[in-house]
C-alpha positions in Angstrom: 57.7 57.9 64.5 59.7 55.1 63.0 57.7 52.4 61.2 58.6 48.7 61.4 59.7 48.7 57.8 61.9 51.8 58.3 63.5 50.1 61.3 64.1 46.9 59.4 65.8 48.8 56.5 67.9 50.9 59.0 69.3 47.7 60.5 70.0 46.3 57.1 71.7 49.6 56.0 73.8 49.8 59.2 75.0 46.2 58.5 76.0 47.1 55.0 77.8 50.2 56.2 79.8 48.1 58.7 80.7 45.7 55.9 81.8 48.5 53.7 84.0 50.0 56.4 85.5 46.6 57.2 86.7 46.0 53.6 87.8 49.6 52.7 91.6 49.5 52.1 92.3 53.1 53.2 90.3 52.9 56.4 92.0 53.3 59.8 92.9 49.9 61.1 91.3 50.5 64.5 88.0 51.5 62.8 88.2 48.3 60.6 88.8 46.2 63.6 85.9 47.7 65.5 83.6 47.3 62.5 84.6 43.6 62.1 84.1 43.1 65.9 80.6 44.5 65.7 79.8 42.4 62.6 80.7 39.2 64.4 77.5 39.6 66.4 75.4 41.6 64.0 72.0 40.0 63.0 72.1 38.1 59.7 69.5 38.4 57.0 67.9 35.3 58.4 67.9 36.8 61.9 66.1 39.9 60.6 63.6 37.8 58.7 62.8 35.8 61.8 62.5 39.0 63.9 60.0 40.4 61.4 58.0 37.2 61.6 58.0 37.1 65.4 57.6 40.8 66.0 55.7 42.4 63.1 54.9 45.5 65.1 58.7 46.1 65.6 60.2 44.8 62.3 58.6 44.5 58.9 60.3 43.5 55.7 57.9 45.5 53.5 55.5 48.4 53.9 52.1 47.0 54.8 49.3 48.4 52.7 46.1 49.2 54.4 43.0 47.6 52.8 
């Protein structure tokens, strides 16, 4: 089962992957265009932070330790 912090990191890593694709000089132009199109509506770091605050059971910025 995916934990909230794993989900948060996966969304962050997917965004970085799209950014990498969109700036790679040898990449197919259609792939670059698609990556840029997706990034236009991709959640920002601020959006993810807000999601983590509003939905801690779904997104978490850090692994929560059990006390």
